[in-house]
C-alpha positions as CSV (number, residue, x, y, z in Angstrom):
1,X,28.6,-128.1,31.0
2,X,31.3,-126.9,28.4
3,X,29.6,-125.0,26.0
4,X,30.8,-124.9,22.0
5,X,33.2,-122.6,22.4
6,X,34.4,-124.2,25.7
7,X,34.8,-127.4,23.8
8,X,37.0,-126.2,21.1
9,X,39.3,-124.1,23.6
10,X,39.6,-127.4,25.5
11,X,40.5,-129.3,22.5
12,X,43.2,-127.0,20.9
13,X,45.0,-126.6,23.3
14,X,45.4,-130.5,23.7
15,X,46.4,-130.1,20.1
16,X,48.8,-127.6,21.2
17,X,50.8,-129.2,23.5
18,X,50.8,-132.4,21.4
19,X,52.2,-130.5,18.3
20,X,54.4,-128.6,20.9
21,X,56.0,-132.1,22.4
22,X,56.4,-133.1,19.0
23,X,58.6,-130.2,18.2
24,X,60.4,-130.6,21.3
25,X,61.3,-134.3,20.6
26,X,62.0,-132.7,16.7
27,X,64.3,-130.5,17.6
28,X,66.5,-132.8,20.2
29,X,66.5,-135.0,17.1
30,X,68.3,-132.5,14.8
31,X,72.4,-132.3,15.1
32,X,73.2,-129.1,16.6
33,X,76.5,-127.5,16.1
34,X,79.2,-128.0,18.6
35,X,80.8,-124.0,18.9
36,X,83.5,-125.2,21.2
37,X,84.7,-128.0,18.7
38,X,84.7,-125.4,16.1
39,X,86.4,-122.9,18.1
40,X,89.4,-125.2,19.4
41,X,90.0,-126.6,16.0
42,X,90.2,-122.9,15.2
43,X,92.9,-121.9,17.6
44,X,94.9,-125.2,17.3
45,X,95.6,-124.3,13.2
46,X,96.3,-120.6,14.3
47,X,98.9,-122.1,17.1
48,X,100.5,-124.4,14.3
49,X,100.5,-122.0,12.0
50,X,102.4,-119.3,14.0
51,X,104.9,-122.3,15.3
52,X,105.3,-123.2,11.9
53,X,106.0,-119.3,10.8
54,X,108.4,-119.0,14.1
55,X,110.3,-122.0,12.7
56,X,111.2,-120.4,9.5
57,X,111.9,-117.7,10.8
58,X,114.7,-119.0,13.1
59,X,115.8,-121.0,10.4
60,X,115.9,-118.4,8.3
61,X,118.0,-116.5,11.1
62,X,120.3,-119.1,11.4
63,X,121.1,-119.5,7.9
64,X,121.9,-116.0,7.7
65,X,124.3,-116.4,10.5
66,X,126.2,-118.9,8.7
67,X,125.9,-117.5,5.1
68,X,129.5,-115.5,4.5
69,X,128.2,-113.5,1.5
70,X,125.1,-111.8,3.5
71,X,127.8,-110.7,6.2
72,X,128.5,-106.7,5.7
73,X,132.4,-106.0,5.7
74,X,133.7,-103.9,8.0
75,X,134.8,-100.3,7.2
76,X,138.7,-101.3,8.1
77,X,139.9,-104.7,7.0
78,X,141.9,-106.3,9.7
79,X,144.9,-105.6,9.8
80,X,145.4,-102.7,8.1
81,X,144.9,-99.1,9.9
82,X,144.3,-95.7,8.4
83,X,146.7,-93.1,7.8
84,X,146.5,-90.2,10.1
85,X,146.1,-87.3,8.7
């Protein structure tokens, strides 16, 4: 036969098991963060931002090449020669 303490221990272990089972079930029902999705979204945003910067640099470079005002003039204009001293 179980004594008083044995009976209390048996009942408390059953209660703990029920509570832990409920806590496990409750834990599974809560939404968990999806870190892989967040990381992928962050990486995609970073790549798109880098691509946008690259396109802007290419456009600026092309505009600078086509704009004659920004070109540096040669030291001697075409057709002229420097006199020999």
